[in-house]
C-alpha positions in Angstrom: 0.0 0.0 0.0 2.8 2.4 0.8 4.6 1.6 -2.4 1.6 2.5 -4.5 1.1 5.7 -2.5 4.7 6.7 -3.1 4.2 6.3 -6.8 0.9 8.3 -6.7 2.8 11.1 -4.9 5.4 11.1 -7.6 2.7 11.4 -10.2 0.9 14.1 -8.4 1.6 17.8 -8.2 5.2 18.9 -7.6 4.0 20.8 -4.5 2.8 17.6 -2.9 6.0 15.8 -3.7 8.0 18.8 -2.4 6.0 18.9 0.8 6.6 15.2 1.4 10.3 15.5 0.6 10.6 18.4 3.1 9.0 16.4 5.9 11.0 13.3 5.1 14.2 15.4 5.1 13.2 16.7 8.6 13.2 13.1 9.9 16.5 12.3 8.2 17.7 10.0 11.0 15.1 7.4 10.0 15.5 7.6 6.2 18.2 4.8 5.8 16.0 2.3 7.6 12.9 3.4 5.8 14.6 3.2 2.4 15.9 -0.2 3.2 12.3 -1.3 3.9 10.8 0.8 1.0 13.4 1.3 -1.7 10.9 3.3 -3.8 11.1 6.0 -1.2 14.5 6.9 -2.6 12.8 8.3 -5.6 11.4 11.1 -3.4 14.3 11.7 -1.0 17.3 10.5 -3.0 19.8 7.7 -2.4 20.4 6.8 1.2 23.3 4.9 2.9 22.6 1.6 4.5 21.2 1.9 8.1 23.7 1.9 10.9 23.9 -1.6 12.5 22.3 -1.7 15.9 20.8 -4.5 18.0 17.5 -6.0 16.8 15.3 -4.4 19.4 16.7 -0.9 18.6 16.4 -1.6 14.9 12.7 -2.6 15.2 12.1 0.6 17.3 13.8 2.7 14.7 11.7 1.2 11.9 8.5 1.7 13.9 9.3 5.4 14.7 10.3 6.0 11.1 7.1 4.5 9.7 5.1 6.7 12.1 6.9 9.8 10.8 6.5 8.6 7.2 2.8 8.2 7.6 2.6 11.6 9.2 4.6 13.0 6.3 2.1 11.6 3.8 -0.8 13.1 5.8 1.0 16.5 6.0 1.9 16.4 2.3 -1.7 15.6 1.3 -3.0 18.6 3.3 -6.3 16.7 3.7 -7.5 13.8 5.8 -5.4 10.6 5.3 -7.0 7.2 5.5 -4.8 4.1 5.6 -6.8 0.9 4.8 -5.3 -2.5 5.5 -7.2 -5.5 4.4 -6.7 -9.2 5.3 -5.1 -8.4 8.6 -5.9 -11.9 9.8 -2.9 -13.1 7.7 -0.5 -10.5 9.2 2.6 -11.9 11.0 3.4 -10.9 14.5 6.1 -8.3 13.4 3.6 -6.6 11.0 1.0 -6.4 13.8 3.6 -5.0 16.2 4.5 -2.4 13.6 0.8 -1.5 13.1 0.3 -1.3 16.9 3.3 0.8 17.4 2.4 3.3 14.6 -1.2 3.6 15.9 0.0 4.2 19.5 2.5 6.9 18.4 1.4 10.4 19.2 2.9 11.7 16.0 0.2 10.0 13.8 -2.6 12.5 14.5 -4.9 13.2 11.6 -4.6 9.6 10.2 -7.5 7.2 10.2 -6.5 3.6 10.4 -9.0 1.1 9.0 -7.9 -2.5 9.6 -10.1 -5.3 8.1 -9.9 -8.9 9.2 -12.1 -11.9 8.9 -13.0 -14.0 11.8 -12.3 -17.7 11.3 -15.0 -20.1 12.3 
């Protein structure tokens, strides 16, 4: 979902892409980790070095914080309500669910509506 949104930002007005680039540049410390997870992001912010090696817990925390800031950047760049819809969440692995939980709990993601869809197994 984020990959397709990156491409839609690239295809949209230059003002939207510039606003997103400005916000992403402000959270520069997370860009190497974000670009490692979403290489397409480099089309907006330029090439990034590999993330600094740190222990796995710190690496996960860095990715979670960076994703929260990235979603905030998308909402800011859109300058209108931002809705993130995730379908088939019943198939998500524990790390993906932890990421979703972390991003939703982060105070930085105000102005974003999260819609998670899952099917109950009978």
